N, C-alpha and C positions, 0 to 999 in steps of 0.2 A: 568534076572528076578530071577533067582534063590535065591535074598535075601529075597523076599517076603513071604515066607515062614518063615523066622530068625525074623522077627520086631515085636517085643515086643508093644503091644499096650498103648495106655499112662492109660489107667483107669487102668492097671494091671500092671503097673510097681512102684514099691517101693522102697525107699532108700534102700539099701545094708546093713544089719545088723551090719555088719562087719567095713566094710569101709565107712558107711554112702556116697554112693554117688549112683546114679541112672546110672550114666553112669555103673559103674562095675556092677548091676544088669541086665542091659543092657544087657554086653558081657555075665554073665552067664546063663541069657536066652537063646544069641544066642548059647552058645556053648550046652547048656540041652536041647537044643528044643521039643526032642522029649521025656525027661523024666518031 
């Protein structure tokens, strides 16, 4: 259940401008959930 706070909602998720990938942006959001 610790992963619930790391999930990014679908409406906030945008493609990463550098890699043009939603998977990359989700990964970055999971890393930077506090900032």
